[in-house]
C-alpha positions as CSV (number, residue, x, y, z in Angstrom):
1,G,0.0,0.0,0.0
2,P,1.0,3.7,0.0
3,R,3.4,5.3,2.5
4,W,1.5,6.4,5.6
5,S,2.3,10.0,4.9
6,D,0.8,9.8,1.4
7,W,-2.3,7.8,2.7
8,I,-3.2,10.3,5.6
9,R,-2.6,13.3,3.3
10,A,-5.2,12.1,0.8
11,Q,-7.6,11.4,3.6
12,E,-7.2,14.8,5.2
13,D,-6.6,16.8,1.9
14,P,-7.5,20.5,3.0
15,E,-8.7,21.1,-0.6
16,R,-11.4,18.5,-0.3
17,V,-12.9,19.2,3.0
18,S,-16.1,20.7,1.5
19,E,-16.9,17.3,-0.1
20,K,-17.4,15.7,3.3
21,P,-20.2,15.9,5.9
22,E,-20.0,17.9,9.2
23,A,-20.0,16.5,12.5
24,L,-22.4,19.1,14.2
25,D,-24.6,20.0,11.2
26,D,-27.9,19.2,13.0
27,L,-27.0,21.4,16.0
28,L,-28.6,24.9,16.5
29,V,-26.5,27.2,18.7
30,L,-27.4,30.7,20.1
31,D,-24.2,32.7,20.6
32,L,-25.1,35.3,23.3
33,S,-21.5,36.2,24.0
34,Y,-21.2,40.0,24.9
35,R,-17.8,41.5,25.5
36,H,-16.7,38.0,26.4
37,Y,-14.1,36.5,23.9
38,G,-14.2,33.1,25.4
39,A,-17.8,32.6,24.9
40,F,-17.5,34.0,21.5
41,L,-14.7,31.5,20.6
42,A,-16.8,28.6,21.8
43,G,-19.4,29.6,19.2
44,T,-16.6,29.8,16.5
45,Y,-15.4,26.2,17.2
46,L,-18.9,24.9,17.0
47,A,-19.5,26.7,13.9
48,E,-16.3,25.3,12.4
49,L,-17.6,21.8,13.1
50,G,-20.8,22.5,11.2
51,A,-23.2,23.7,13.8
52,E,-25.6,26.5,12.8
53,V,-24.5,29.3,15.1
54,I,-26.7,32.4,15.5
55,K,-24.7,35.4,17.0
56,V,-27.3,37.5,18.9
57,E,-26.1,41.3,19.3
58,P,-27.6,44.4,20.7
59,P,-28.8,46.8,17.8
60,G,-25.5,48.7,18.3
61,G,-23.4,45.6,18.1
62,D,-21.2,43.7,20.6
63,P,-18.5,46.0,21.9
64,A,-16.1,43.1,21.1
65,R,-16.4,44.3,17.4
66,R,-14.1,47.1,18.3
67,W,-11.4,45.0,19.9
68,G,-8.0,45.0,18.0
69,P,-4.9,47.4,17.5
70,P,-6.2,50.9,16.8
71,D,-4.0,51.4,13.8
72,A,-5.2,48.3,12.0
73,E,-8.9,47.4,11.3
74,A,-10.9,45.7,8.7
75,N,-13.8,47.9,7.3
76,G,-13.9,49.8,10.6
77,E,-14.0,46.7,12.9
78,G,-11.4,45.3,15.3
79,L,-9.2,42.5,14.0
80,A,-9.8,40.3,17.0
81,F,-13.5,40.0,16.2
82,V,-13.1,39.8,12.4
83,A,-10.5,37.0,12.8
84,E,-12.9,34.7,14.8
85,G,-16.2,35.8,13.7
86,R,-16.6,33.1,10.9
87,N,-19.4,30.9,9.9
88,R,-22.1,32.5,11.9
89,Y,-25.5,34.1,11.3
90,F,-25.5,37.7,12.7
91,V,-28.6,39.0,14.1
92,T,-29.6,42.0,16.4
93,L,-31.9,41.7,19.3
94,D,-32.6,44.0,22.3
95,L,-32.8,41.7,25.2
96,E,-33.9,44.5,27.5
97,S,-37.2,44.9,25.6
98,G,-40.1,42.6,25.9
99,E,-40.4,42.0,22.2
100,G,-36.7,41.2,22.1
101,R,-37.0,38.6,25.0
102,T,-40.0,37.0,23.3
103,L,-38.1,36.4,20.1
104,L,-35.1,35.1,22.2
105,K,-37.4,32.7,23.9
106,G,-38.6,31.6,20.6
107,L,-35.1,30.9,19.3
108,A,-34.1,29.2,22.6
109,A,-37.2,26.9,22.2
110,R,-35.8,25.6,19.0
111,A,-32.1,25.6,20.0
112,D,-29.8,22.8,21.2
113,V,-27.2,25.1,22.8
114,L,-27.0,28.5,24.3
115,I,-23.8,30.2,25.1
116,E,-23.5,33.3,27.1
117,G,-20.8,35.4,28.8
118,F,-22.9,38.0,30.9
119,A,-22.3,38.7,34.5
120,P,-23.6,35.7,36.6
121,G,-27.4,36.0,37.0
122,Y,-27.9,38.9,34.5
123,L,-29.9,36.8,32.1
124,D,-31.8,35.1,34.8
125,S,-32.8,38.5,36.1
126,L,-34.4,39.2,32.7
127,G,-36.3,36.0,32.7
128,I,-34.1,34.4,30.0
129,G,-31.6,32.4,32.1
130,Y,-31.1,28.6,32.3
131,R,-34.0,28.2,34.7
132,Q,-36.6,29.8,32.6
133,L,-35.3,28.6,29.1
134,S,-34.9,25.0,30.3
135,E,-38.5,24.8,31.4
136,Q,-39.7,25.5,27.9
137,N,-36.8,23.4,26.4
138,P,-35.6,20.6,28.6
139,R,-33.1,19.5,25.9
140,L,-31.3,22.9,26.0
141,I,-27.6,22.7,26.9
142,Y,-26.7,26.2,28.5
143,V,-23.1,27.3,28.7
144,A,-22.2,30.2,30.9
145,C,-18.6,31.6,30.8
146,S,-17.4,34.0,33.5
147,A,-14.2,34.9,35.4
148,Y,-15.2,33.4,38.9
149,G,-18.0,31.1,37.9
150,Q,-21.8,31.3,38.6
151,F,-21.6,30.9,42.5
152,G,-19.2,31.4,45.3
153,P,-18.4,34.6,47.4
154,K,-16.9,36.5,44.5
155,A,-19.2,35.5,41.7
156,P,-22.1,38.0,42.1
157,G,-21.8,41.1,40.1
158,Q,-18.3,40.4,38.8
159,P,-17.3,41.4,35.2
160,A,-17.7,38.4,33.0
161,E,-14.2,38.2,31.6
162,Y,-10.9,40.0,31.3
163,D,-8.1,37.6,30.1
164,L,-5.5,39.5,32.4
165,L,-7.9,39.0,35.3
166,D,-8.2,35.1,34.5
167,Q,-4.2,34.9,34.2
168,A,-3.7,36.7,37.4
169,L,-6.4,34.9,39.6
170,S,-5.3,31.5,38.4
171,G,-1.5,31.9,39.4
172,L,-0.3,31.6,35.7
173,L,0.9,35.3,35.8
174,H,2.9,34.6,38.9
175,I,5.0,31.8,37.2
176,T,5.5,33.6,33.9
177,G,8.7,35.7,33.4
178,D,12.2,36.0,34.5
179,P,13.2,35.3,38.2
180,E,14.3,39.0,38.9
181,G,11.6,40.6,36.8
182,P,7.9,41.4,37.3
183,P,5.1,38.8,36.5
184,M,4.5,38.6,32.7
185,R,1.2,38.0,31.0
186,V,1.1,35.4,28.3
187,G,1.3,37.2,25.0
188,S,-2.0,36.1,23.6
189,W,-5.6,36.0,25.2
190,I,-4.9,32.5,26.3
191,S,-7.7,32.3,28.9
192,A,-10.3,33.0,26.3
193,Y,-9.0,30.3,24.1
194,A,-8.7,27.8,27.1
195,Q,-12.2,28.6,28.2
196,A,-13.6,28.0,24.8
197,A,-12.0,24.7,24.4
198,S,-13.1,23.7,27.9
199,A,-16.6,24.8,27.3
200,C,-16.9,22.9,24.0
201,L,-15.4,19.7,25.6
202,A,-18.0,19.7,28.4
203,L,-20.6,20.6,25.7
204,L,-19.8,17.5,23.7
205,G,-20.0,15.4,26.8
206,A,-23.4,16.9,27.6
207,L,-24.6,16.2,24.0
208,H,-23.5,12.6,24.3
209,W,-25.3,12.2,27.6
210,R,-28.5,14.0,26.1
211,R,-28.7,11.2,23.5
212,G,-29.8,8.7,26.1
213,S,-31.4,10.9,28.7
214,G,-33.2,13.4,26.4
215,R,-32.2,16.2,28.8
216,G,-29.9,19.2,28.6
217,Q,-28.0,20.8,31.4
218,M,-26.1,23.9,32.5
219,I,-22.3,24.1,32.0
220,D,-20.6,26.7,34.3
221,V,-17.1,27.6,33.0
222,S,-14.8,29.9,34.9
223,G,-11.9,31.4,32.9
224,A,-9.6,31.4,36.0
225,E,-10.4,27.8,36.9
226,T,-9.6,26.8,33.3
227,I,-6.2,28.3,33.4
228,M,-5.5,26.9,36.9
229,R,-5.9,23.5,35.2
230,Y,-2.9,24.5,33.0
231,L,-0.5,24.7,35.9
232,E,0.6,21.1,35.9
233,Y,2.5,20.3,39.1
234,T,2.3,24.0,40.6
235,V,-0.5,23.3,42.9
236,L,0.6,19.9,44.1
237,L,4.1,21.2,44.6
238,Y,2.8,23.9,47.1
239,H,0.7,21.2,48.9
240,T,3.5,18.6,49.3
241,S,6.4,20.8,50.0
242,G,5.1,24.4,50.8
243,Q,7.2,25.6,48.0
244,V,5.7,28.4,45.9
245,R,6.8,27.9,42.3
246,P,8.9,30.8,41.3
247,R,9.3,32.5,38.0
248,T,12.2,30.6,36.3
249,G,12.1,32.3,32.9
250,L,14.6,30.3,30.7
251,Y,14.8,27.5,33.3
252,E,12.3,24.8,34.4
253,L,12.1,23.3,37.9
254,A,11.4,19.7,36.7
255,V,13.8,18.8,33.9
256,F,16.7,20.3,31.9
257,P,17.8,21.1,29.2
258,Y,14.3,22.3,28.3
259,T,15.0,25.9,27.4
260,F,15.8,28.6,24.7
261,V,19.3,29.3,23.6
262,R,20.8,32.1,21.5
263,V,21.9,30.9,18.0
264,K,23.7,32.9,15.3
265,D,20.3,34.1,13.8
266,G,18.1,34.6,16.8
267,F,16.9,32.1,19.4
268,A,16.0,28.4,19.4
269,Y,14.3,25.9,21.7
270,I,16.1,22.9,22.8
271,A,14.9,19.7,24.7
272,A,17.1,16.8,25.8
273,Y,16.5,16.1,29.4
274,T,16.5,12.3,29.9
275,D,20.0,10.7,30.2
276,Q,20.1,9.1,26.8
277,N,18.8,12.3,25.1
278,F,21.2,14.5,27.0
279,Q,24.1,12.3,25.8
280,A,22.8,12.6,22.4
281,L,23.0,16.4,22.8
282,C,26.5,16.3,24.1
283,R,27.6,14.1,21.1
284,I,25.9,16.6,18.7
285,M,27.8,19.5,20.3
286,G,31.2,17.5,20.2
287,R,31.3,17.7,24.1
288,S,30.6,14.0,25.0
289,E,32.5,14.6,28.2
290,L,29.7,16.9,29.4
291,A,27.4,13.9,30.0
292,Q,30.0,12.5,32.5
293,D,30.4,15.9,34.3
294,P,29.4,15.4,38.0
295,R,27.1,18.5,37.7
296,F,25.1,17.1,34.7
297,D,25.4,13.2,34.9
298,S,21.8,12.5,36.1
299,T,18.4,14.0,35.3
300,L,18.0,15.3,38.9
301,K,21.5,16.9,39.0
302,R,20.7,18.7,35.8
303,A,17.4,20.1,37.2
304,T,19.0,22.0,40.2
305,M,18.8,25.7,39.4
306,A,22.6,26.4,39.8
307,N,23.5,23.5,37.4
308,Q,20.7,24.6,34.9
309,V,22.3,28.0,34.7
310,E,25.8,26.5,34.1
311,L,24.5,23.9,31.6
312,R,22.6,26.5,29.6
313,E,25.8,28.6,29.4
314,E,27.8,25.5,28.1
315,I,25.1,25.0,25.4
316,E,24.8,28.5,24.4
317,R,28.7,28.8,24.1
318,W,28.3,26.2,21.3
319,S,24.9,27.2,19.9
320,R,25.7,30.9,19.1
321,N,28.3,29.8,16.5
322,F,25.6,28.3,14.1
323,T,22.4,29.2,12.7
324,A,19.1,27.3,13.8
325,E,19.0,25.5,10.4
326,E,22.7,24.4,10.7
327,I,22.0,23.0,14.2
328,L,18.8,21.4,13.1
329,A,20.7,19.6,10.3
330,R,23.1,18.2,12.8
331,V,20.2,17.1,15.1
332,L,18.4,15.3,12.2
333,G,21.7,13.7,11.0
334,D,22.6,12.3,14.4
335,P,22.2,8.4,14.3
336,G,21.2,8.0,18.0
337,P,20.6,6.6,20.4
338,G,18.8,9.4,21.9
339,V,16.7,12.2,20.6
340,V,17.2,15.9,20.8
341,V,14.2,18.2,20.1
342,F,15.3,21.5,18.5
343,G,13.8,24.3,16.4
344,P,14.0,28.0,15.8
345,V,11.9,30.4,18.0
346,N,9.7,31.9,15.1
347,P,8.2,35.4,15.0
348,P,4.8,35.3,13.2
349,S,6.5,36.5,10.0
350,R,8.6,33.4,10.0
351,T,5.9,31.1,11.0
352,L,3.7,32.3,8.0
353,A,6.7,31.9,5.6
354,E,7.0,28.1,6.3
355,S,5.3,26.1,3.6
356,H,4.5,23.2,6.0
357,W,1.6,25.1,7.6
358,W,0.2,26.3,4.2
359,E,0.5,22.6,2.9
360,R,-1.5,21.4,5.8
361,G,-4.2,24.0,5.2
362,C,-3.4,25.8,8.6
363,L,-3.6,29.2,7.0
364,R,-5.7,30.7,4.2
365,I,-6.1,34.0,2.4
366,V,-9.7,34.9,1.7
367,D,-10.9,37.8,-0.6
368,D,-13.9,39.1,1.2
369,P,-16.5,41.6,-0.2
370,F,-16.8,43.3,3.3
371,Y,-13.3,43.2,4.8
372,G,-11.1,42.9,1.8
373,Q,-8.3,40.4,1.8
374,L,-8.0,38.4,5.0
375,L,-5.4,36.0,6.3
376,L,-7.2,33.6,8.6
377,Q,-6.1,30.7,10.8
378,M,-8.1,27.6,9.9
379,P,-9.6,25.2,12.3
380,V,-7.0,23.2,14.3
381,W,-8.5,19.7,14.0
382,R,-7.8,17.3,11.1
383,M,-10.5,14.9,10.7
384,T,-10.8,12.1,8.1
385,R,-14.6,11.8,7.8
386,T,-16.2,15.0,9.3
387,P,-13.5,17.8,9.0
388,P,-14.2,21.3,10.1
389,R,-14.1,24.1,7.7
390,L,-14.3,27.8,7.0
391,K,-17.5,28.5,5.1
392,W,-17.5,32.4,5.3
393,P,-15.7,35.0,7.3
394,C,-17.1,37.5,9.8
395,R,-20.2,39.6,8.8
396,P,-21.4,43.1,9.7
397,I,-24.0,43.8,12.6
398,G,-27.4,42.3,11.8
399,Y,-26.4,41.0,8.4
400,H,-28.6,37.9,8.6
401,N,-31.6,39.5,10.4
402,G,-33.9,38.9,7.4
403,H,-32.7,35.4,6.8
404,V,-33.0,34.2,10.4
405,Y,-36.3,35.8,11.4
406,Q,-38.0,34.8,8.3
407,H,-36.7,31.2,8.6
408,Y,-37.7,30.7,12.3
409,F,-40.6,33.1,12.7
410,G,-42.0,33.8,9.2
411,L,-41.4,37.5,9.7
412,G,-41.5,39.5,6.5
413,P,-39.8,42.7,5.6
414,G,-42.7,44.8,6.9
415,R,-42.8,43.3,10.3
416,L,-38.9,43.4,10.4
417,A,-38.9,47.1,9.6
418,E,-41.4,47.7,12.6
419,L,-39.2,45.8,14.9
420,K,-36.3,47.8,13.8
421,N,-38.0,51.0,14.5
């Protein structure tokens, strides 16, 4: 038969995604995210997997539409919203008016899923929270995203989400950065993406359970709690030893070398922390004697902070004489035993220049009538039978009002005009 790489490439061919069915094409989702990027992204992930996602905004639009660098926008809208607003139907609805709430209840009666990112209890206070909507639609799965969660001493009245707040509350900020420097935020809005992934994982579990039980449920996702789960051994370390994990910057408490080093053309990452892999690195460096050095001859000895600093200096003394590509060639040419993981630390420009990601369909340039030419990240999953896809990019406020309200309520142009007024 064909080589594995040829066979799997044909199965996953990004050019043929549209020929295959979608995993969630029978799912109707209401996206009520408002100023909450995590809830918004959860809708994006479901839409990429084929769900019909209706994004409900107030008539003036979700303030998230303005999020992005002020000196770069797309048709007057923020790049953060445009980048992830794909595959949705955009409608406007005033949830603070009686008629708006009536229409929302009508949509929720038909929906499988509702996602919201308001302050805890806000929609409940309007009579359109989980308690009320699940009475009329027991199959509804209701996902609520917030910083502190829906209950607990700090939950009431708290802002729904700020990525920096989630990073700070979780402890992630404290362990990120250099030992002598201030805490550092992770460069992207990581808590939003983590929250969306967690919400969707729970949602798929709830959908599976609903198949047998016929019943939906509420899913309560806290951004801070989601990031707390990303702290691997940090919490257990404090419990078992009383040790507060410090900021270690280029170093790692558990294993070493597992770091970044200077090379001739920038920085590169390097990992070779088991004994056999470390011996391979020493061989590649032409310094086999380092593997027998009493400071570095075991995994535990290499992991002490003083020895990490000295070992990194030894590696960098060698690495800065070569480009990342030259070192990678040596790594790939080493016969073993042992494996060294190595590669350049890419700025976005270099990542975008790598043909590997384009061949995998990870990135795509789209010519759009509203926003012009967009370079967009594609769905992250590769699936052989029901692959996710980009069907259309973001759309302006209320773009699908006519389509959605006519489809679900039979409202014609005259009635829509009255409602608009």
